[in-house]
N, C-alpha and C positions, 0 to 999 in steps of 0.2 A: 349618486352614489360616488364617492373615492373608490377609481380601480382596485387599490391594495387593498380597502377594506372587504369591498366585494371577494376577491379570492382567497382571503383570510377567512372570511363567513363561508365560502364555499368549498373549503378547505378543512373546516368546522364540521358544516353537511355530511362532508363524505366519511371524514375520520367517526362520525359518529353513527352513520348506516353501517360502517364495515364493523364497528363494536356490536352493534346489534344485532348483526349478521351473525358474525363469530359467537355469539350467544346461543343463537337459535340452532347453530350447529350440534348435529347430534352425534355423542360418542358413543359407539358400540358397545352394549356392553353382554358380555359372553359369560354364559353360566356353565359351571363345570360340575357332574356330577359324580363323586368317587368312592368308591368302598375303601380306599384309604384313609389316611388321617395326615394332618399338618407338617407331622415329623416324616413322614413316608412320602414324600412329593414328586416321586420322580416324571410321574405324566404331567404334571405343572408345569414343572420346570423346563421340561421339555417344551411347553406349548410356548411359554414367556420366551426360550432362548430362540425359538422356530421365529415365531412371530418378531422377535425382534430383528431376526437376521432379514425379515420381509421388510423394516423401515415400521412397524408399529412399536410406540410407546404406549408402557402401559403407564395409566393415568391421564396420559392426553388423546391418544388418538385409540383407545380401546380400554374396557373395565373388566377384571375378572368379578365373579361372582360366585364362591368355591362353594360348594356344599360336601362334608365328609361325613361318611357312612359309618368310618372306621369300623369294619368289618360287620356292621351288621345291616343284615339283609332287610329286616323288617323296616328299617328306617327310610329306603329307598321311595316308598312311594310317597311320604309326605316331604323329605327333600325335594323331590321330582314337583312335586303340586307346587311348592314354596316358589322354586324357579319361575314357572309356569307365572304364577300370581305377580311376580315381580315383572313379568313380562320382559325379560331379556331378549335379545334380536339375535339369539342361538345358543344352541345345550350341547356341548359336550359330554359323550359318555365313556366314563371313562374306567369301565366297567363293564364285563358281558352281561349281568342280569342288568344293568340299569337299562340297558338298550330296552328291553319288553316295557319295563315299567315307564320310560318315555315316553315309548309309542303308544303306552294306553295314558298318557296324561296329555297329552299334546297331539294335533294333526296339523297343526300349522307353524309353530316353531320351528325354523330348520334344527335339525339332530345331528351331530357326526357324531359317527363311531370310531373312539379310539383303539378302543379292546372289546370285540364283539367273538361271540361261537355263536355258530345257527341261524343266524339272521333271517336265514329265507324260511327253515323248517321250522322256524319259533313266530313265524309270520310278521316279522319286524319289517323287513321288505319284500318286494314280488320278487324279484331277482337280482343276481350281481350285476348283470350287463343294465338293466332297466328296473333300477330300486324303487322308483313310482313316490309319490306321497312325498312327505318332509324329512328321509330318513337317507343317509349316506356315510360313505366314510371306511373302515378299514378292519375287517374281519382276519379271523387268524385260525380256528379253528372247525375243522370239515370231519364227517361221518370218517373219510378215506386216511386221516391222521390219527383217529384213534383205535382206526382199526390195526394202522402202521406201528404202535406202541404196543398194543397185546402182542403182536408178532415178534418184537424185539425183544419182549421180556421172555417169552417162549423159547426163542433162537438162546437166548444166555443161559435159561434153563429147560435142556432140552427134555429133560424127563419128566417136568411140572406137568399134572393134570387140574390143577386148581392154584387159582390166583383169589385174591383180596382184592377188591378197588373201594378205597374212600372216598365217596362224595358228600357232597355239602346237599340239604333240602333244594327242592325248586325245580323249574320246567329244563330249564337249559342242563341241571346236573342228569336229570333224568334221560333225557337226550342223548347224551355221553353217553351211559351206562348200558343204553339200547344198544347205541352201534357198539362198543365193548364186548356186550354179552355177544352178538351176531361173529364178532370177528373170531371169539373166544371157542364158540361151537363147533364155528369151520376147521380150526385148530386141538378139535379134542379136548380143549378146558373149561373146568366148571368155574363160573366166578361168583365169589362171595361177596354182595355188597352189603358196606358198612357205613351207615350214614353217621354223618361227624357234624356239629354244629360250632363247636368252637375248639379251641387250642386243647382245653383240657378234658377234652374227649379223645384226644390220641391215644392216652395209654391204654386205657379200654379197648378201644378198635383193635389196638394191635395183639392184646390179649385174646378178642374175641376172634382174630383173625389165626393165631397160634391154635387155640382150640377149635377151629373151623377147619384143621389140616391144611392150613394155606402152606403154600409153597413159593409166594412172591407175592408183592402188593405193589399195586399202582395208587397214586392219588390222584384226584381230577385237578382242575385251576381254579384257584381263587384266592384275595388277597389274605385266605386263612392259612393256605398253602406257603404261599410266599414268605408269610413272617415264621412259617413254621419249618424249613426248610431244613433247618440243624438236626432241630428235635424230632422229627420223623427220622431222617438218617440214622440217628441214633438208636431209635426205638425199633427201626428196622433192622439194624445190626445186633441190637442186644437179642433181637427174638430171630434172631439168623433168618431173615429173610430179604431174599434179594429184593430191590425195590427199584421203580423206575417213576421218574416225576416229569413233567411238562413243564416246571418251572424253571426259569433263568438261574443258573449257578446253582441247582439241585445238585450235582454230580460234584461240582467243587466242594459243597458243604457236605458230601457223604454220602448221596445218594450211588447206588451203582451205574443206576442210565439215567441221560437226560435224552428227551427225541421232542425235536417241535421250534417253530420257530423263536424267534425273540421279541415275545410281547411287547416288550418295552418300544420297539421300534417304530410300533404303530402308532405312538404318542407324536413324534417330530412328523410322520406321514400325515396323520390327520390336521397337521397345521396346513397342509396346502389348499384342505377342503374348507377351512374356517377362509382362509384368505379370499377363495372362489366367492363363496356364496356372501360373504362382507360386502363382495364386488356384484352381487346382484345373481350370481349363478342360482339357479334350483337344482335343489338336492335331487330329485327325482331324473336329471340328467346327467347326474355324474356318476359312472360305473364304480360301484364298491371293488375296492382292492382286495387281492390275497396275498400271502406270502409267497413269496418266489425259493425262499432259501430255508432249508429246514437243517438242524445241525444233531447230528448224535454223539455224544459224550459218554465215555465209559470211564469208570474209576476202578483201576485195577488193583488200587491198595482196599478197597472195599473189597473187589472179588474176593484179595485174597486171604482176607480177615474172614470172609466167610466159607473158604474152603473152595471156592467154585473156579473151575477152567472156563474161561471165556471163550468160544470156539475163534478159530483164526479167519475163518470167514467174516465174521461180527468184528472182530478189529480192525479188519483191511477195510470195511467200510466208515470206519468211525473217524468224525472230522477233529477229535480231540480223544487223546485217550491219557489219563492221569494216572503216573505212576507212583 
């Protein structure tokens, strides 16, 4: 055979082999289970941005499989089951309640928590340092955080003896309420628990708080409360109830107090877990991260509208005061 013909044939064979190999390279598929909607995709945007900074290219080196519950807790199990059926390589839990649902849906597909609370107490992981199983990531909410929120509202309203707390239904919210009640008892405060399921329940919930002689109100955390920050602040003000929220921007939207970590920081922090697991790290070996920074924001404009004087000791500890 002519040498040039042989080399061309060899080059053709190599090119064909490389093409077949390229076709066989599997592009990782990352599932995302969120309580948000496509129009409110802060976490998903953070995933895309973070993965891009690490050199990943959506559609080429990874594919996102997005499932949106749009504030409907009842949809989470079916959406989780759908992600498991599609055999994604990894699932990101972008909502606290989704963690339990995913834990029950799969014990083999790696799960990264981008926003979670009480992962140990709810049985999602064995411990923060050694999660075990197929779940790891970031957690934001602990019993100590809930106790601190009750304490801060009591400091803002020292004479108060009764607060209303607005949780959603569910195991995780029950844990939050239990810890708030324990903290309230130590402070000599009674808690009136008023469950809400949707934004339209909020006016009746505030009316019930007033009827129950509440002297302050706290909401737990969920996309429902994020999306209703302004509405909750306005209802609290119109009913003359000092309010504390753990949702970012709540004080800017009119709540008297915000205290907690920035939950949206969990989304970019989860990206490093995604990267490590795609590079063959085992979730069981990756410790779960807790927040290291908590912020206290006080809205003095709201305090003035309520005729409330915030104690100087509380103002001195604030990270931000809105005049």
